[in-house]
N, C-alpha and C positions, 0 to 999 in steps of 0.2 A: 540453960540460957546464960550467956555472959553479960555482965553488967557493963554499963557505959564506962564507969571508972576503971574497971578491970581491963576492958578492951583498950582504953587509951594508955593505961600504964604499960601493958604488954607491947603496944605499938611503939611507944617512946623508948622502950628498952632495947629495941633492935639496934639502934645506932649508938648506944652508949658503950663506953669502954673500948672504943676503937682509937688507936693512937691518933693524936691531934693532926699530925701531918697527913695521914691517910684520910681522915674525915674531911679535912679541908680539900684534899685532892678530889674525893668523890663528889662533894657538894658543888665543886666548881666545874668539873669536867663531865659530870653526869655518868661517869663510868662505874661499873659494878666490880668491886673487889670480891675475891672468893669469900672472905669472911662476911661481908655485908650480905651477899647473895645467900650464903648458907643460913644466916639468921632469918632472913626474910622468908626463905622457903620453909623453914621450920615453923615460922609463925603462920604461914598459909596452910600448912598441913594441920596444925592445931585448929585453925579456924574452920577447916572443912569437916573436921570431926565433930564439931558442935552443931546440934540441930538448930538451925536459924533460918528464918524466912528472908527472902530478898529485901522486903521493905524494912525489916529491923536492921539488917546489915547496912542498908543505905543510910539509915539514921545514925548508926554507929560511925560510919565513915565520915559523914558530914559533921559529926560532933568533934572530930579531931582538928586541932589547930597546929599545923606543922611548925616545928621550931626552926627548920632550915630547909635548904633545897633538897637534901637527901630524903628527908621525911615527906616532903611534897611528892617526890618521885615514888616513894613507897605507897603513898595514899592513892595515886593514880593507877599504880600497878594493881592494887586491890580492886578498884573499880573495873578495870579491864579483865582481870582474872575471873571475876564473878559475874561479868556481863551486866553490871549495874547501869543500864541505859538511862533510867530516870535520874540517877545520881550524876551521871556525866552531863546530862542536859542542864541540871541544876548548877553544876560547876561552871558550865559555859556562861550561865546567866549571872552568877554572883562573883566570879573571879575574872578580873580584867586582864590578867597575865596568863593566858592559857597556852603559851607556846609549847611548853613541855607536854601538856596533855594532848594537844593536836599532833605533835610529832610522834608520840607513843601510839595514838590511834592510827595514824597513817602507816606505821610499821606493822600494826596488827590489822591488816586489811579486812579480815573476816568480820571482826566486831565493827569495824568502820562501816562496812557495807550494811550489816544488820541494823546498826544504829540509825542510819539515815534513811533506810527503807521504811522505817516506822515513824518517820517524822513528816508531818504535813507541810507542804510547801509554804503556806501562809504563816504557819508557826515558825518555820525556819527563818523566814525573812523578817518577821516582826519581833521574835523573841530571842533568836540566837545571834544573827548578824549584827544588830546594834550594839551588842555587848562585846564585840571583837574589834581589834584595831584593823586598819587596812591591810597591814602585812599579814596578819593572821587570817583575814578573810581570803586573801589570795592563796595561802597555804591550804586552807580548808576547802575552797572551791576546786583547787587543782587536785586535791586528794579525792574529792567526790567524783570529779570527772574521770579519774583514773580507775576507781574501784566500783562505782555504781553500775550495775548491770541492767537495772530497770529503766529503759529508755523513756517510757511514758512519764515516770516520776521525774526523771532528769528534765524532760520538757517542761513539766510543771514548775520545777525549781527555776529553770531558765526564765520562763515568762514572768514569774513572780519577781525575780530579781530585776529583770529588764523593766518591769512596770514601776518598781520603786527606785532602783539605782541607775537605770539606764543600760544601754547595750554594752558599754565598755567593760564593766565589771561582769556582766552576765556572760560575755564571750569566753571567760575562763572556764565555764562549764560546758562549752560547746562539744568537746569530744564524747561526752556521755549521752548526747541527744540523738534523736532519730536522724537519719540521712536527709530526710525531706526538710526538717527544720534547720539543719546545718546549712544547706544550700540557700534557703530563703534568707537567713541571717547574714551569710557571707555575701550575698548579692547586695544587701543593704549596707553592711558595715564590714568591709574587708579588713582582716587582721592577719599579721604574720604569725604563723604557727610554729611552735617548737617541734623538735624531732619527735618527742613523745606524743604530742597532740596529733601530729600528722599521721603517725603510725596508728594510733587508736581510731582515727576517723577512717583511714584506709582499710582497716580490718572489717568495717561494716559497709563500706562503699568503695568498691574496687575501682571505680572510675573517678574517684575524687582527686587523685594526683593530677590527672589530665585536666580536670576542671580547675584545680588550683593554679596550675601553670598558665592556663589560658586567661584566668581571671585577672591576674595582676601584671600590668605592663612592667613594673619594676623588676619582678622576678624574671620576665622574659629578657629584659635588657641585661640583667646580671645573672644569666643562667649558670655560668661557671662558678660564681660565688655561691649561688643557691645549692648547686651540687656538692660543693665543698662543705658547706655548713650542714646540709641535710643528707650527707652520704650515708649515715646510719639508717635514716628513715627510708631512703631509696633501696638500700640493701634488704631491709626488712620487708619492704613492699615487693621486692623481687621474690622473696621467700613466700609471701602470702599469695600474690597474684602474678606468677611469672609470665603468663600469656598477656596480661595487661602491660607489663613493663616493656615488652617488645613493641606494643602499639604506641606507648608514650615515647619510647626512645626513637621510634621511626619519625614521629612528628617533631620532637624537641631536641633530639641528638644529645642525650644526657651524657655528661662527661664523668662517669663513675665506673670504676673497676669493681666487679662484684666479689672477687676473691675465689679461693679454691673451694670453699665449702658450698657455694651456691652453684657451682658449674654443673653438677649433675642435675639439679632441679631445673636450671635454665635450659639445659640441653634437652630435657624431656618435654619441654613446653615451647620448643622453637617454632613449631607450626609452619606457616607459609614463609616466615622470615628466613627459614633455612635456604630458600631459593636465592637469597641475596649473597650467598657464598662468602667471600672474604669479609663482608660487612658483619656477618654473623661471627666469624672467627675473630674479627677484630675486637669483639667484646671480651674475649678470653685471652689472658696472658699465660695461663697455665695449660698448655696443650697436653701435658702428661695426664692431668686430671680429666681432660676432655676425652682422651683416648681410653682411659680406664672405664669411664662411664659408657662410652659407645661399645666397648668390648663386653662389659657386664650385661648390657641390653641386647647384645648380639646384632648390632646394626652398623658395624664398621663399614661394610660394603655399601649399604644404603646411604649412610651419611656422606661417604666419599663421593658417591654418585651425584648427590644433590649439590656438591660443592663445585662441580664443573659447570661452566656457563652453558647456555642453550646451544650455541654453535661453537665449534672449536676455534674459529678465527677470532672469537672474542677473548680468548685466553691471553692474559698479559702476565708479566713477571710476578705481579702481586698475587695472582691466583696460584701460581706454582709455589710461591713462597709459603702461602698459607697451607696448601696441600702437603708440601714437604714437611712442614713443622708438625703436621698431624701424623703422617705415615712414618716418620723417623722413629716412632715408638713401636712400630711393628718389628718383628724379627728381621734381620738384615736380608735373609734369603727371600722374604715375602714382600718386601717393599716394592720392587719393580714389577713383579707379576700382578700385584693388586692394582697399581696405577695403570699399567698397560691394559689389563682386562676391563677396568672401569672405563677407560678411554674408548676401547673397542665397543663396549656395551652402550655407551652414551651416544657415540657418533657413527658407529659402524665402520670405523677406520682403524688402520694399523698405526700405532703411535710412531713406530720407527720410520714410517714414510714421511714424517714431518720433523726433520732435524731441528727446525727453528724452535719447536716445542721441547724436544729432547735436551736442548742446550741448557735448560734451566735445572735439570736434575740428572746430569751426567753421572754424579757420584753414586747413584743407586742402580744404574744400568750395568748389567754384566759385561765382562771384558770383551767378549766376541762382538755383540751388537754395537758396543760403545765405540770401538775403533773404526768401524765402517762409517759411523756417523761423524766421528772426529775428522776423518779424511775430507768430508764435505764442509765442515764448519771451520776448520783450521785456517782456511784461506782468508777469512774475514776477522779472525780473532786469535792472535798468537797466545793469549792467556790460556786457551783451552789445551795447550800442550801438556799441562800438568795431569790431564786425565788419561794419557797414554800409560801403558805399562812402563815400569821404571827401566826395563831393558831398552825401550825405545825413547822415552822422554828424556832421561838423564843425558845420554850422548847428544841428543839434539840441543839441549840447553847448554851443555858444555861447549858445543861448537859455536853457538851464538855468543857465549861469553868470550870465547877466544878472539872473536872478530868485533867485539863491542868496545868502543872508545868512550862512550858517554857514561858518567858515573851514575846518573839517575836511572838510566836504562839497565846498567849492570845490577843496580839494586833490585829492580823488578825481576830480573832473571834469577837472581839469588833467592828471591822470594818464591819463584816458581819451582826451583830445584828442591826447595824444602817442602813446598806444598804437594809435589808429586809423590814424595815419600809418605806424606800424611794421607793423601787420597788412597794410595795403594797399601797403606799400613805395613810397610816393609821395613823391618828393623835392620836387615843387612844393607839395604840401600842407604839408610841413615848413616851407618858406619862408614860406608864407602864415600858418601858425600862429605862427611866430616873430615875425613882424611884428605880429600881433594881440596876442600876449602882452606884447610890449614897450610897446605903446600902451595897452592896457587893464588890465594886471595887474602892471606892474613894481613897484608898491609893496606888493603882496600877497605877502610873503616866504614864508609857509607854502605857498601854492599854487605859488609860483614854484619852491620847493625840490623839490616832488613832480614838477613838470613837467621840471625840469632833470635830475633823477635818471633819469627815464624816457627823456629825449632821448638821454642818453649810451649807452643800449642800442640805439639805432637802427642796424640793419645797414648797413654801408658809410657810416658818418657821415663818414669821411675823404674821401669822394667828393663831398660837398656842395659847392656853388659858393661863390664869394667872398662873395656877399651873405649867404648863410646863416651863414657862419662869422663875419662881422662882427657879426651879431645875436647869435650864441652868445657871442662875446667880450664884447659889451655886457652880456649876462646875467651872465657871470662877474664883471664889474666891480661889478655890483649886489651880489653876494655879498661881495666884498671890503669894501664900505662897510657893508652891513647885517648881514652874518653873517661876522665875522672868524674864527669857529671852524669854518666850513665847509671840508671837505677837498676841494680842487680837483684832486687827483692824477689822477682819471679824465679830467677836462677837459684837463689838461696833456698826458697821453699821447695823447689823440685829436687835439688841436690839433697836436702834433708830427707825427703821422702825416699830417695834412692838409698841413702845410708841406713835408714830405719828398716826398710824392706829387706835389705841384705844383711842386717844385723852387724854392720860395720861400726868401727869406733867413731864417736862424735868429737873427739878431742881436737883434732886438727881443724875440723869444720868450725867449732866454737871459737877457737883461738883466732881463726881468720875473721870471723864476724866481729870479734872484739877489736882486732887490729884496725879494721875498717872504721869502727865507731871512734876509736881513740884518735885516729888520724884525720877524721872529718873536720871540715871547717864550719859545718852547719850545726844547728842546735840539735842535741840528742835528747829524745824524750822516751817515755815508756814504750811507745809503739816500735821503737827500734828493735825490741826484743820479741816482736810478734812473729808467729810462724803459722802458716795456714795448714793446720793439721788437726787430728783428733785431740781431745783434751788430754788423754794419757800421754800422747806423743809430745804435746806442748809442755806438759809437766816434765817429761824426760829431758827436753831441750833446756828448759829453765834451770833445772837442777844441775845439768851438766855444765852449762855455760857459767853458772855461779861459782863453780870450782876454780875457774881460771881468772876471774876478775882481778884478784890481788896480785897477779903476775905483772900487771901494768900500772903499778903505783907511780912510776916515773912520768907517765903521760899527763899532758895538760888536762884532758877531759876526764881523768880518772874519777875525781870526786863527784862530778855531775853524773857520770855513768852509773856509779854506785847507787845514787838516789833514784835514777831512772829505773834501775833494776828492781829496787825495792818497790817502786810504784807499780811496776809490771806485776810483781808477785801479789800485791794487794788487789790489783784489778782481776788477776786470775783467780784468787781465792774467793773474791766476792761473787764472781760469775760461776765458779765450779765448787760447790760445797762437797762433792764426792771425791774430788782430786786435789784437795788443798795441799799447798807446799808449806812446810813448817818454817815459820819466820825465824825462830831461834837459831837455826843453822846459819843465818846470815846476819846475826846481830853485830858482827865485827864491821859490817859495812856502814853501820849507823854513825853519823857524825853530826852531833847537834849543832856544832859551830857553823857547819855548812848551811844549815837551815836559816841562819840569820842573814845570809847574803844571797841565797838562791832565789829563783824566780817565784814571785808572789803566788800566782794562780797555781803553779805546780806544787808548791809547798802546802798550800791550803788543802788541796785534794789529798795529798799524801798523808798529812796529819789527820784529817777527818777519816780517811780509810783506815789508818792505823788505830784510831780510837774505836771505830766500828768493829774491827776484827779482834782487837786485843784491848778491850775496855779496862782491864785490870792492870795493864802495864803503865806505870807512872811516867815512863819516859815520854809517852805521847802527850800526856797532860802537861808535863813540864814544857814541852815544845809549844803547846797551844798557848800557854800563858806568856811565853817569851816572844811570840809573834804578835806585835802590836796591831797589825792589820786584822788579825783574827779577832782580837779583843774588841776592835772597833766595828766589826761587822755584826750588826744587830740580828740579822737572819741566822748567822752561825751561832751567836750567843743564845738565841731562842731555842735552837736545837740542843745546845750544850746544857742549858739549865734544866731541860726535861730529863736528861740522862744523869747528870751529876750536880744536883742542886747544892750539895754541901761544898763542893769545890768553888762554885760561884759565890757562895756566902763567904768563904775564906778569902776570896780575891775581890770582894765587892767594892772596896775602896778604889782599887785599880780600875775596875770596870767603870765606875761612876765618873772618875776623873777623865776617862777617855771616851765617855759615851757621846755618840753623835746623834743628831736629830733624825737622820734618814732611817726610815723603817723602824723607829724606836718603839712604836706601838706593839709590834710583834714580840719583841723581847720583854716589854713591860707586862703584857698580858700573861705570858708564860711565867715570868718571875712572880707575879702576884699569886699564881696557882701553886707554885712549887717551892717557894722560899718560905722560911719560918718567920715568926713574928719579929724577931730581933733584926733580921735582914730587912724586913719591910720598914721597920722604924729607922734603920740606917738610911734607906732610900728617901724616906720622908724628910729626914734631917738634912740630907744633901740637897734635896729640892728646895728646902727652906732657905738655904744659903744663896740660891740662884734667883729668888724672888726680888722684886724691886730693883731690877738690873736694867741698865740702858741697852745692854747687848740683847738684840732681838732673839738670837738663837738660844741664849741661856734662859731668858724669860720663857720662851716657848717650851723648852725642855722641862722647866720646872712645872709649868701648867700641865704638860702632858703626863708627867710622873704622877702628880696629884690626882688628875682626872681618872687615871687607871688604878693606881695603888690605893688612894684614899680620897674618894670624891667628897666625903663629908668635910674633910680638912680644907679642901679647895673652896667649898662654899663658905666656911668660916673665915677664910682669908679675904675673899672678894666681896663678901656682904657689906663690910664697912665702906668699901670703895663705891659700891652702887648707891649706898645711902647718901654719901657725899654728892654723888651725881644727881640724885633726886632732889637734893636740897640746893641744886644749882651752884654748888661750890666748885671753884676751879681746881681741877685735878692736876697733880704733877705729871710730868711726862712718863715717869716709870709706872705710876698707878694707871694712867690712861692706857699704856701699852698692855699692862697686866690685865686690865678689864676686857680689852678687845680680844686678847688671846683666850681668856677664860670663857668668853661668850662663844667663841668658835668651838669650845669643847663641852658646852653645856649638855649636849645630847649624850655625853658619856657619864654624867653624874646622877645616877639614881633613877627613881621612878619617873616615867615620862609625864605623868600627870603633874607632879610637883615641878618638874623642869619646865613644863609649858607655862605654869604660873610665873616662874622666874622670867621667862622670855617676855611674857605680857608686861611684867612689871619694869624690867630693866632695859629691854632692847629698844631704845628710842634714840632719835637724833643720831649722834656720832656712832652709836653701837649697832644701828639697825642693819647695815650691810653685812656685818660680821655674824648676824644672827640668822641669816637666811638658811644656810645649810643645817644648823642645829634645829631650826624650826621645822624644816621638812622632815628630818629624821624623827623628831619627837612626835609630830602629828601622825606620821605613818604608824607609830607604835602605841598610840593612845586610842582607847575604845571610843567608838562613835558617840555613845551617850554622854561622854565627858566633853567631847569636842563641841557639842551643841551649845554648851554653856560658855566655853572658853573662847571660841573663835570670834564671836561678836565683839569681844573686848578689844580687838585689834583695829576697830574702825577709826580710832583717832591716832593711829600710829603713822610712821613714815610711809612714803609711797611704795618703796620696794617691798616692805613687809606686807602692806595691804594687797599688793598684786599677788604676792606669794600665797597669802592666806586665801584669797579668792580662788586661785587655781587649785589649791589643796582642797578647799571646800567642795568644789565641783567634782573632784576626783573621788573623794572619800564619802561625802554625805549623800543621803537619799535626795532625789530630785526635789521633793517637797521641802526638806530642810535647807537645801542649797538655795531654793527660791526665797526663803526667809532671809538667809545671809546676804544674798545679792541685793535684796530690797533694802536691807539695813545700810549696806554700803552705798547704795544709790541715792539715798535720801538727801545727804548733804555733800555729795561728791561733785566737784567742779573741774577737776583736772582732766584734760583731754586724753592723756595716755591711760588714765584709770578707766575712763569711759570706754576707751577702745578695748581694754581687757574685759570689761563687763559685757560688751557686745560680743566679743569673741567667745566667751564662756557660755553666754546665753544661746548663741547660735549653735554651739556644740550640743547643748542640752536639748535644743529644739530638734536636732537631728537624732540624738540617741534616745530621748524620752519625751516625745511631743506632748505639750499641754498648752492650755489657753494662756496660762501665766507667761510662759517663755515666749509664746508667739507675740503677745502684747508687749512684753518687755523688749524683745528683739526689734519689733516694729518701731517702738519709741526711740530706741537707741539709734536706729538707722536714720531717723528723721533729724537727729541732732549730732550725727557723726562728723568728724573732720573731713571737709571737702577735699583736702589735699592727700588723704590717705589712700594712695593707689593700691597698695597691697591688700587693704581691707576690702576695697571694692572688688578686686579680683577674687577674693575668697567668697564674698557674698554672691558673686555671679555663678557659683557652682550649684546649679539647681538640683543636682543629685543629692545634695546634703539637706534638702528641704523636704519634709514629709508631704505626701500627696494632698492631704486635707488642707494644707495651708498654701499650696502652690498657687492657686488662683488669686489669692490676695497678695502673695509675696511678689510675684512677677511685676504687677503694675506698680507696687511700691518701689522696688529697685529701679525699674525703668524711669519712674518719675524723678528719683534722686539723681540718676545719671543724666537725665535730660536737663535738669536745672543746674548741674555742676558748672562752675565758671571756667573750668579748664577744658579746652577742646579735646585733648587726648583722652581724658576721662569720659567726656561726652560720647565719643565715638564707640566706647565700650557698650553702649546700649544696643548697637546692631549685633554685637557678639552675643549679648544676652538673648536677644530675640531668636538668633539662630540656634541657641541651645535649648529652646523650649521643646519639651517632648511632644510629639504629635498627638498622643492620647490625652494630653493635658489641655489642648487648645479649646476643646469643647466646654471646659469649665470656666473659661475666661469670659468676662462680661462683654456684651455687645459693643459698648462704648470704647472699651480698650482695644477690641479687635479692629474697630474703625481707625483708631489711632495707629495701630500696627500697619494697617493698609496704607495710610497716609505717609508713614515714615519709609516704607520699604517698596511700595509698588513700582516706583520709577528708578530704583537703583539698578545699576548695570550688573553688578556681581552680588547676587543674593539668592536665597533659596526660594522654594515655592510657598513660603510661609503665608504670604498675603492671600494666596489662592486657597491654601489649606484652611485658612480662617473662614472662608466662605462655606466650604463643604462640611465644616465641623458643626454647623448649626442646623436648626430645622428649616424647612423650605421657605417659610415666610421671612425669616431673618436672613436666609441666603440671598434673597432678592435685594435686600438693603445693602448687604455687604458686596454683592455684585456691582451694584450701582456705585458704591463707594470706591471700589477698585477702578471702575471706569472714570469716575470723576478725578481720581488722582492722576491718571494718564492725561486726561483732557486738560487739566490745570497745568500740567508740565508742558504740554504742547502749546497751549495758549501763551504761556510766559516766554517761550523760546522760539516760537514759530516765525517771528519777524526778524530774527537775527541770523544772517547767512552763516556766520561762524558756528552757530549752534545746530545747523541742519544735520550734520553728521552725528552729533550726540543724540538728537531726536530719533534718527534712524536706528541707531544702536539700541536705544532704550525701548523703542517699539518692538524690535526683533526679540529682545530678551523678555519683554513683557508678554508677548504672544506665545513665545516658546514655553514659558513657565505656565501660562494659562492652559495650553494644550497638554502639557505633561500631567496636569491635575485633572482636567475635565475628561480627557480621553481614557485615562486609566482608572477613574473612579466611578464610571458609569453615571456621569452627571446627566440630569434630565434634559431631554431635547428642548423643552420650553425655555430653560435658562440659557442654553447655548443660542437658541434662536433670538432670545431677547438681547443677548450681548451683541450679536451681529446687527440687530436692528439699531441698537444704541450707536454702534460704530458708524452705520450708514447715515444716521441723522446728526451725530455730534462730531464725527471724525472723518467726514466725507473727503476732506482735503488729503487724507492719508490712505484713501482706498487704492491708490496706485502702488502703495508700498508692497514689496514682494511678499512680506509675511501675511498680508491681508488674504492672499489665496488660501493660506492654511486655515483661516477662520471659516472660509466658505467650505473647504473640504471637511472640516470638523462637523459643520452643521449637517452636511449630507451623510456623514458617517453615523451621527447620532440618529438621524431620521431613518436610516436603513437598519437600525438595531444592530449596528456593528457587524453586519454581514458583508464579507469582502466582495462577493459577486454582485450583490445589489448596489453596494457603494460604487463599484466600477461602472455599472450602468448609469447611475445618477450623475456621477462626476463627468462621464463622457459628454453629457449634454452641456454641462458648465464649461468644459474645455472647448467644445465646438464654438460656443458663444464668444469666448475670449479670442479664439483664432480668427473668427470672422471679424471681430472688432479691431484687432490689433495686427493681424496679418501673420504670415508664416514665421516671422522672426521671433515671435514670442514662444515658440515651441520649446526651445532650449530652457527658458526660464520655467515654463510649466513642468517640464520633466524633472527639473531640479527640485521644485517645490513638492511635486508628487512623491519623490523619493524621501524627502524630509518628513512629509506627512506619514508615509508608510512606516518610517522608522520609529514613530511615536505611538503606533497602534499595533494591534495583533497582526496586521497585514505584513509586518516585517518577517514573519515566519514564511518559509519557502512555499509551503502548500497554500497558505492564504494569499500570498503574493501572486501566485499563478492564477488563482480564482479571480483575483481583482483584475488582472490583465485580461482574462477571458471576458469579464464584464465590460471592459473598455472596448473589446473587439467584437462585441455582440453583433454589430452590423459590419459587413465586409466591404462597405463602400466608402468609408471615410479614410481617404489617403493621408490626410493631416494627422489623424489619430494613429495611423500606422507608423508614421515617422516619429511621432511623440513616444509611442510604445518602444520603438527601437532605441531611442535615446534613453528612455527610462531603464529598460532591462540591460542596456550596456553597462550601467552602473550597479547592477545587481546580478553578478555572475551566479549561475545556478550551482547548487550543491550536487554532488554525484547522484544522490538518491532521487533527485527531481529532474534529471536530464531528459528523461523520456517525455515528461509533460512540457518541458521547455522546448523540446524539438517539435512537438505538435504545434505550439504557438508560432514558431519560426516558419514551419511549413505552411501554415495558414496565411501568413503575410507574404510568402513567396508567390502566392497566386496573384498578387497585385500586378497590374500591367503598367502602372505609373512609373515613369523613369526616376523621379525623385525618390520614391519609396525603394526602388531597386538599388539605387546608388547607396543609400543609407544602410539598407539591409546587407548588401554584399560586403561593404566595408566592415560591418559588425561581424558577419559570419567568418570572414577571413581572419579577423582578430581572435575571435573565440575559438576557432578551429585549431589554433596553435596550442591551446590548453586542453582541448577535448577531442583528440584525434579519433577515438573510437566512435564518436557520434557522427553519423552521416547526415549532414544538413542538406 
């Protein structure tokens, strides 16, 4: 057994005797040097050899007091190495800065999962989370969501966190939960998911991506942005659930290319989507991979068969394009037979009988069939001449060229003469054409350009013979003389391939390239030496061309081209470790003086590449220090100080004198890690000289240096200034500027807890605004248990600080603790903007973590809120943000506040509020409020069925009261407007809408017949004056429908009696109105269905003697044309009415039959 003293002594000995520079490097960068790791591993081996129980080892580890960060890292490694779970938990509780421990745990996911699988959810929430800062909580929860496999335990964690901290924090744990809980919580509180979270959820719920896209309108509106940001997740989803990706893509049209690796997987899960042909192929840009997969699976023929459309006349050029891109990977001899046989199998037709289809793939048709097709197609398209054999095509094109006077047309013909050689792959024809062009068209530069561009596309151009290449070279010389702007890069690359292939000398070629560079008027860069070839050939080219550069010393561009060549060598060496070119062979090209005047960006890259490749060559370092712009670039300096700290130390004075404020943090952080103590002291002395300076940039630079290099020194400097400020002494301008700049950097100076106390103490009045960002940063990094005591101290601070603290409290603290904070702030607060923030945060808490406190607090804030705050009213009207248990009290409260608002525009929002009330929530509203809703909305023209839904949401006794209230609202409106002729139209419209909404509700909700009867009775007694209103008939029809138990045939019989009565009272002229109202009534009931409508008509025609009813039915059915499946029943009705001998009936019926016969000829009426 090892004693505590011996264990501690051995532990501390691990990091002793390591050189100071290395120890500082390790402690700051948390990297493991070989020596440190060797000592630690030896210590672990010794520890394992000692018989010691876990509890004793835990006590030993806890007894260690680390001297520095490196020992802290060792201590955590021991905990993880020996699975000391209890010790890790204890460490979480006692150590407020657990960033290193959490990051080590996340990297060791096995112990991470084992650790939290054994922790109870309540213990986790009550004993671990309060000891962590908000930033560490997020890291920990994201780690748990990534590694925890136990979904039920994750659910427990989630619900415990939600109950204490609210939904926002708990949603970080979402990917670890069960799919059911994920959907429930996303329905209530939608959050944007990261790539990793989306992938983790899709692994367990393959339909989640479709749900996620449909759930968020913002995602739908910015689908392209979503696909760009979540491309990784979508590709992973394709790998997990390829069949679901097809479904999602079909609905949402995802703009993501899945790449080569996923093609085989997607191909094998194409399912029915394969029938969409080109849409499927459009998903793949790599047809070679698609062909390989189809070949491996032995389904080339089947796949090709499915790509052809259902009928051959649907084939368009796009189909052929996709098919050709696939079959071009087949052997050349098999391409046409496969396409032809597939066409024959699919349509039972010979492909050659359809020249219009053959036109799209003439290049794969054998010569014999191709020429017979061309003879047919050539009449409409001269461009197809290229597909003839060269023996026929070239003479034809030459003849056209001989008689062509238009330069543009000659250019097209010159393109054709080259393309026919490419199509036929005839090298002898190329040689003949080249000779012809040089003799007959060498002065026609327009035609020559088109020809040359096409010639460079000839397959195997590097295999042409010497005579051909001599002619091609002659063509390029013509461009040098006639078109100096022509880019000959393609020619240069092809010619180089020809020379290499035939093992010819590169000397003349390289000299020609150099001459072109030397004589150019444009800027020459490293890419001028590029060659599209293999690495070993490119190396050969660079080594060869480097031999001749010195021959051109007299040229103007010589010095620049030398540097460009060096830059190209560096680029080549960095990209090709196996084929590097020895730089020493070209050291004579190096001219340090040229670097002082050369292009800035060019030189920076050249010098950096030189130092990367040849770090020991002092010449590059000398150049680095000579370039002032490099010394002033803090990002470059940060890179340099990591590699060569001693050189930075030697030139530190020069660096400091030229140090700029832009991105200086990056350099200073690296300098603090890699420079020695003397260099650090030099930087502190320099910063001291910049203090108390009127120059803003210099003062800011001084504060920045101190905050990163020596935070304690910064505190010693600014503390006297703050003490003067507390004593209300007037500060000089320099000290005031210094204090503001120091406050902006407070989050960089030491322990967050101590910094928070500084902010509480000093950041008031003039300094408050400068403290907002440091305050946020410090609060994010401070454990929750400390914040509980510190945040209430800000209640007497300035407004901006109080608003920030309140928002941070809501984000970080538990709901109970935030309730205490907001109560403290509310006690003495009178500022309207602060009250607004409190209402906003309380409303958010009510949504995320409902409680009686936040409901009462929110309600009180609403009663006293600013009546001019339109934005806040809009937010409060979002009823989806209100928990269901408080909705019945919340709606009347907001409605009352909107109604009392003095501004008419805000008042009108109450109608929008009522429209947004969920139907299922109406039943929970009090009767008095429902009556108020009815009074407000019953007589509006454009409103929903809310006032009638209020009736049906209650029990039958209360329904009657609400029914009467609905009726009273209409009666009151009519009484107030009935004597004004100008209002008669408004009354008519209101009644129409009122009755229409009434019928929509009662006819589709199976409302009791008694209530409908009572409503009609009330109408007859109270609204008799409006019984002639055309909509009144709908009320009578509805009563009959309810009495007949919604049976269409019975309803027809009963309504027939009512119709007869109206016709007798008002005459034949009312039939048109009655038929219109009947159709409107049917459209609101189940009678609108074709079979029910025919039964209804049969009920109307039960008696064959009513001629008026016959005419009415003809008018009615003329506006309800029968569907095909119901034509036979329709015909029976018409034949029944044809038996009538009355002239009027026959006239109406014949007109109707003549009209309908135009659409339904097969039916014999």
